[in-house]
N, C-alpha and C positions, 0 to 999 in steps of 0.2 A: 384594633384592626379595624381597617377600610372595608366597607361591605363589597367595595366594586375587588380588592385584594382577595376576599373570600370567595369571589367568581371565576379566580384564573388558577387553573391547572396546568404544570409544565410536566411531560413524560416524554418519555422514547419508548421505543419498540428493539430489544435485544435478542439476538438468533444466531445461531450457526448460520451459515451461507443457504441459500436456498429453501429456508423453513417458510417463506411466505412474508417478510416484513412488509415489501412493498405492496402486495396484493392487498393484505390489511390494513396498511395506510390507503391506497386508493378506495377501498370500504368506506373509510371512514370519511372522507373528502366528499364520497356522495350521499353520506348520511346526515352531512353539515352543512350538503348543499356549496361547499367552498367553492366547488369547479362545476360549472355549467354542465348540464350532460352531454349537450353537442360537444364540448370541447374536451370530454375525458380520455383517456385514453390510459391501457395499462402501464404498469409500473410510474405513476404519474411524476414520482418524486423524484425518478433514474432522470436526471435533467443530461448528464452526458452522454452523446451518442455512443460513447465508449463503454459506457453503462449498460445500455439497451441493446449493443453488440453481444458483449460478453455474459449477457445476463445477470450480471452484479451487480452491489451498489459499492461505487467506490467513495464517493464523497457525501456525508451527512448533509441532510438537506430539511432546512427548519420550515414550517408551516403554521402559519396562526388559524384556527378553524371556531366560529361562534358557533353555540349550540344552545337551543332551548330544551331543560330539560324540567317539566313540571312548570313553576312559576317563574321560575329563575334563568335567566342568559349567561352561559358561563363561556369564558375565553379560552380554548385548549391550544395550547403550545406544544406542538408534535415535533419530535428531531427525529428523521428517519437513520438510521445507523446501518454502517455496511457488516459485513460477517465473517468476511475473509482473512486468516490470521493475521496477512499482511498488515489490514488496515483497523487493528483493534486500538491504535491510538486514536483515531477517528471516534471509536466508542467513549474512551475514554473522556474525550473533551466533550461529547455531548452529555455523558452522566454528571458533569459539572455544572451544567448549565438547568439542570432539571431538580424534580422531587421525588418523581415516581419512575417506574420500568415495566414494562410489560415483557415478560420472559416469554418468548415463545417458542415452542416446540412441534416440529412435524410429526404427526399419527403414524404415518408411514416408519419414519428412521428415527424418531425418539429422540434421548439426549446423544449429543454428539460432542465433541471435545469442546470446540469452541463455545457452545450453550454453557459449560461449567467455568471457562473461563470468564466468558462474559459476567455469569452471574455473581463470580467472586469481585469481580470490578464493581456490581452493584452494590453488595454488600460492602464492602470497604469506603464507599461514597454513602451509607447508610440512608440508602435510598428504600422507599414503599415496593416491594416487586411483588407483581400479578400475575401470577403463573398462566400460561393460556396454552392448549392443544389445538393446533390448526390441522386443517386440511381431512377435519373427519368426516367429510364426504368421500373420501376414496376407498375403492372396494377393498385393497390393502392395508385400510388404518388399523392398528393395533392400541386401540383407546386405553382399555386397561394396564396393557405392559405399559405402555409410555407413561401413565400416571403413577406406577410404581419404579421406576427410574427416575422420574421427576422428585419423587417422596424420598428417593434414595440421596438424593444431593441438596434437597432443601426441606427444612423442618417445617410443615404445613400441613393444615387441614385437607384432607382429600376434596372436601366440598368449595374449596375456594378457588380449585381448579378449572377453569373456562372451557367450555367443548365448542369450537368454533370452526366456521371454514369461510377463510378469505375469498372462494371462490362463489360460493352460493350467497353470501352474506349471512348464513347461518347463524345467530346470538352474537353477531358483531355489534351491534346497537349495546346487546348486554354487558360487552367489554368497555362499550365507552362508558356506560353509566356506572361501572365500576372504578373505574378510573377517577370519575368523579367522585366516587363515594370514600375510596381508599388513600386515594394519593391527596397529601395536606395541600393549601396554598402557599406560594411562595412568602419567605417571612423576608420585611422589610418595612422603611418607615418613610412614608410620604413628604413628611415634614423635615427630614433630615437633609442634609447636602447630597446632591447628585453624584452616585457611584455606577460605572456598569463594569460588567465583566466581558473581556472581547473574548468570544468562542471561535471565532473563525472569521475569514476576510477574504475579498476579492478585489483587483485594481479595475479602476476606469479612467481611461485617458483623461476626460475632463473634469470627473469628481474627486480625482485623487484614490486615495484607498478607503474601501466600501468597508467598515466594521460591522458584523454579525455581533449583535450583543445581549445581555441577558441585565436588564434595569435591575439593581439590587436595591438601592435608595434613591429618595426625591424624583425627581424629572427633568427633562430637557426638550427644546423647542430646538425648530429650524433657526440658522444664524446667529447661533450663541456661540461664544467661543469654549476651546475644551482645551484641556492639559491630559498629556497623557504620562503615567508616573514612573512606569519600568523606563522609557526611553527619555524623559525629561523633553517631550516634545509638544508644540501647540498647535490648534489646527483651529477648524471653525464648522460648524454643521451646515453644510448646503444641502443635506437633503436628510429626510429622517422618514420613514416608514415602517411597515410588517410586512411578512412574506405570507401570502397567500395563493398561491407557494410564489408566482412573481412576485416580487419588488414594488409594493405599493405606496404610494406616498401616505403620509399624515401628517397630522400637526403637530404631536407631541407623543413623548415614550414615557411612560410614567412606572412605578414600582412594581415588580415582579413580570411585567413585560417582556417580551423575546423580541428583536426588529431589526435593523440597519442603520448606521449613521454614516453618511459620506463626509471624512475627516476632510477633504481640501488635501491631505498631505501626499505629494507626489513622489516621495520616496518610499518605496515599497518596505525598505527594511527598517523603516522606523515605526512601523506599526505592528506589534507582536501579538501572537494567538496567549493568551494568559494576562496581559496588560490591562490593567484598569485603567478608564477615564471618567474623569472629573471635570467641573466648568475650572475655566479659566480664573476667575472673578474669587471663585471661594478657595483654589491654590494661592493665590495671591494676598487673601484676605487675610487680617489681622486679628480678627473678632470669630472666625470661624472654630472649634474645636479641631485640632489636627485628628485626634483620634477619629473623627467623623470622615477622613479621606485617607485613613490607611488602603494599603493595597489589599485588594481581594484576595482570598487564596487561590492561586492560578494552578498552572498544570507541571508538572514535572516533565524534563525536556526529553523527547524520546530517542533512546540509545538508537543508532544506525547499527546494523548487524551485517550488510553487507555493503561491499563499495566496488566501486567500478569508474573507470575514468571514460570523459565523453570529451569528443575532440570535434569541431566541425570539420566537413570534408573539404570546404572550403575555407582556408585561414581567414580571409574578411570577414566571415561570418562570427568572429569571436565574440564581438560586440552583442551583435543578435542572441547568442545563446546565452551570455550573462543577461541580458535582459528576460530573456524566456525564462531562466532557471527563477530571477528575483520573483517573476509573477506566479510561477507556480508554486513557489513559498509561500506566497500569500495564502492559498485553498489549500497549501500541503505543508503543514507546519512538520510533519517527519521529515521532509527532504533535508537534507545537508549536502553544502557543497564549499569549494574553496578553487581558487584558480590552481592551477600546476602547468609547468612547461616542460618536454620532452624532447630531446634531439631531434626524432623523427616524425613524430607528430603533431610538434608545434605547440603552441599556447589550446588550455583546453583546462576542464575542471574535474578535479576529483570528488566524485559524489555519493553520497551515505542514503541506504534504503531499509527501508523494516523487513524487507525478504524478496526475493525474485519475483514475485508478481507485480510488487511495486516499482523494482527497475522497470519490467517489461510494459508497467502502464505508463510510466512518466518517460521511457522511450516515445513510446505509441503517440503521447500529448506532445510533447515537443515536435514529433514531424507533423503531424495531425494540424494541431493549433499556431505552429511558428513556421511550418513549413521549412525545418532543418534537417539535414543530411548529416547524419553523424557517424561515428567512427568508435565503437565501443569498447572498452577491455573488457577481458573476461571477469565475472565478479569474483568477489573475494571477501572471506570474513576478515576480523581486525586481529592479527595476529602479533605476539608478544615477545619480543627478542631481546636476550641477555648478551651486549658484544664482549669483546675479549677484555674490555675496559669496566666491566660488571655495571653497566649503564643499560638501563631497560629504555626501549624505542618500542615504539608502536609502527606496525606493518599494516598499511590499509589497502595496498594493490600491489601485486607482482614484482612492479617497475620500482617499489621501493626496497625490496628485498636485498641486504648486504650480502658481499661476497660469502662464500660458503666457510672460506678459511675464518673469517671475523664475526662466525657466530659461535658463543659459546652455550647459550640454551634456547631454545624456541619454544614459545608456549600458544595453543590456539582453545578457542572457548569451546565448552561442553555444553549441552542442553537438556533439560527434562521434559521429554517428549509423551506426551499423553495421546493413545490412538483410542478411540471407541469402535469396536467391530461386532458383527454379529458371532456367537459362537461359531456357528458353521466354517467361517472362514478365519479362525484364532491360528488356525495351521499354516495358511498361506501367509498370513502378516508376520508370522514368527519366521518363515521362510526369507524373507524379502528381509528382517533387521537381522538374521545370522550371517547375510552378506557384508554385514556392515561391523566397523569396529567399536560396537557398542556393550552396552551389556546390561541384563535384564533389571528392574528396580520390584515391580510386584503386577500381579492381574489380579483387580477387583470384580466380584460381580454386579454389575446393574441391574439386571433382572435375570429370568432364566434364558433368556435368548442373547443376551449382550455382556459384555465385557470392557472393562475400562484398564488397558495397558499402559504402563509407565516404565520408561527405556531411557538410557544414557546414552548420550551419541554425540560423536563431535559437532559444532554446527555447519560444517564443509560439508557433510553428509546429509543433513537435513534440508539445505537450502537448493542443493542439484535437482534430480529428480523424485525424491522420497515421496512426496504428496500424489504425484501420477501413478507412481508403481503401486503404491498401497490400493489408492483407486481402482486401478487395474486387476488386482489380484483378488478383491473384496467385492468386483461388480458395481462399485459405487459407492456401497455401504458403510464404508468404514470412512471415519474424520480423525482430524488429528490437531493438535496444538502443541506449542512449547514455549520454552523458557531458558533463557543464557544462565545457567547454574554458577561455572565457575571456569577456569582456567588449568590446563594441564599441559606439560611437559611432553613433546613430539617429534620425533624425527623426520625433519620436512626439508625437502628442497626445491628451488625453482626450478619452474620444468618451461624452456622458451621454444618457440613453434620460429622456424626458420620458411622463407618462401623465395624460392631462388637465390639460396644462400643469404636472404637480408632477414636478421632477427625483427621478425614485429612484433614491437611491443605489446600491442592490444591483446596479443592472443598468448601469452606468458600466464601461468598459471602457478602457484603453491600447493604440492601434492605430497603425502606421505611418501618416502625413497622407498618403502618396500612397494607400493603401487606405481611409481614414475613410468616404468617399462609399457605396461598395461594401457596407462592412461596417456602415453605418449604417441603409443600406438593408434588409439580410439580416437585422437585429436586430428593426425594427419589423416586418417580414413574418412573421418566426416568431414575434414576440409577439402580431400579431394572429390567427394560427392557434391559439397556445395558450390565450390570455385569454378567459375565459368575457365572453359578452355582457352587457352592462349593461341597466336598461330606458331608458338615453339613450346617443347617439352618445358618442364616445370617441375622440380625438385622440390617436397613438401617434407621437412623432415622436424622432427623433435630431439631437442638437445639438455643435458645437465652441464651446464658449465661449455666447456670445448669438446665434450663427447656427445655425438650424436648416437641416439640409443631407438630411435624407429625411423622409417623413410616411407614415402611413397612418391609416385612420379604421375602428375598431370601431363598427360598426352597433349602432344599438338593436334592441332585443327587441321584435317585432311582436307588437301584441294586436289583435285584431280587434273593435273596441269598438261597431261598428253592427251586426256579427252579430243580437243579439238582434231586432233591429228587422225587419220583415216587411214591406213595403209601407211607408206611410204618405208624409209631407210630407219633401223632401230636406232643408229647413232643421232637423230635427230630426238628422237625420246630421249636418248641417254643424257643427251646434252641438257635440255628443259629441266630432266630430273636433276641433275648436278647444280642446274642454276638455283633451283629451288632449293635443296640443301643448303646452297652458300647464301641464299636469303635468309633461311632460317638462323644460321649460325649466328650473322651479323644479328638479326632482331633479338636473340638470346643475349647477346652482348649489351647492346645498346636500345632493347625494346622497355619501356616504364610499363611496368606491372599496376593495372589499377584494380582493386578490391572493392568489388561494389558494397554500398550500408547492408545488402539483405544478406553478406556473407556472416557480417558483423552479429547482425543479430541472430542468425541461424546458431551462432557458435555461441552466443550469449544463451541460448536456448540448450545447450549441451549439458 
């Protein structure tokens, strides 16, 4: 093995949300002097404005650091990862590009649901795992208890757990040295034909798709022709380099290294995450052993669990929305979309997401980065219907729901939900769960003060406000993670929302029959609070088929038409009032009702 390969370490940091991944990454950047002191800012690797605003990592971000330890200089390729359950797919992609992972646990909060989920992902990938307890400087840090919790989920010598503080920098250098000591160098061959795995990508209008790659064998230089095995597409290396963490040009990328490659491919859909890049000359050569050009193990396609329809408010912006989704798909491989057309809404897209936060983030990005105003349908999970002809069909959104008499059997997805909570809040957690239609599996003690609750729940109840409700009743101390486990038979109906007698497809929902009335009443009440008042009164109704089950009325905006009159004959006032009444009646009959985008977004959050 080449000496230069011996000095490369590819690793990532995995943790539950808000356990300090980005802060530890900041300290790494400072220790290795990757970012000049004057340019350093908190959460440096959170490049998106939305990430800094929400205080969470959404996109994984690679960075190359050079660091001298003793007589050797090491190349450290770090991939920061998200912690929220909706972005676990980003974590799985980063794990496939590295040999080791730092498992970071907050000393005050201890092991959380996503800590366990990420640990399982790293174990499955066969990575070397370095456990570390962060935030040891906090007055409320429970170091020994957190150690005990880590040992419950991970069989390791307690001495191997490193105690660090991302805030003060204590022991962070020790952690970096442990990465060099424990994480193995990448396996590859400089002499074999070039092969690289695409682990992420972005679009550049001048250079086409820029692929983020991990080189497995050989090397690549600017100007060389390339071939993508999965999509059978040719390109040319227009630009090449490393992440420092900004893209920095280089002459060559070699075995074991991570960097970027501008492909020159202008059609975003032709470059996929998980594809293997080889040199075109090797691909066409008859002397190269075909085994050396076999596709690298890629990624499992992420499965969308939440679906919503997106339509542009301005029908002329359909092509802009199409272009925006294609570009977002490049940096977010878990985003699914396909075109659809509805009578009232026109042309739009059915989109699939990994959860509600993923839906909300995508909506925000489409608005901020592309200036789009959208009409968004109520989020729905994937239902399965057996019709009267015994054919199974998938129902992605409420607008796909068939007539009730056509349905022989309906099935919905169920999850295995895992919640970690301090024992003091266990009663409150079970109180929230008892109001839902699930069942308890087991409760496992992680330590004297913390438990792990496993629960079966329908996915539709998980993706609503469950996470927020659990956080609220536990003062923010609980955490949760879930996996879809199976489909079960359910009694379901389509709930329609009518505004001024017109069925608004975007607000339709699939709900269990036994809660249809309560849900319909809640929806129209929320709509009444959210909708701006019009110059005429507007009836808001919830219906199942032709049956109205709930109603509210949005009262008309008032205007004092007799205010200018002072004294005078009462008949003059009456005449003005009758004229106003007639005008409002005509408005109600002819008036066009405009529903602002913020109403759709508020209803999305409901």
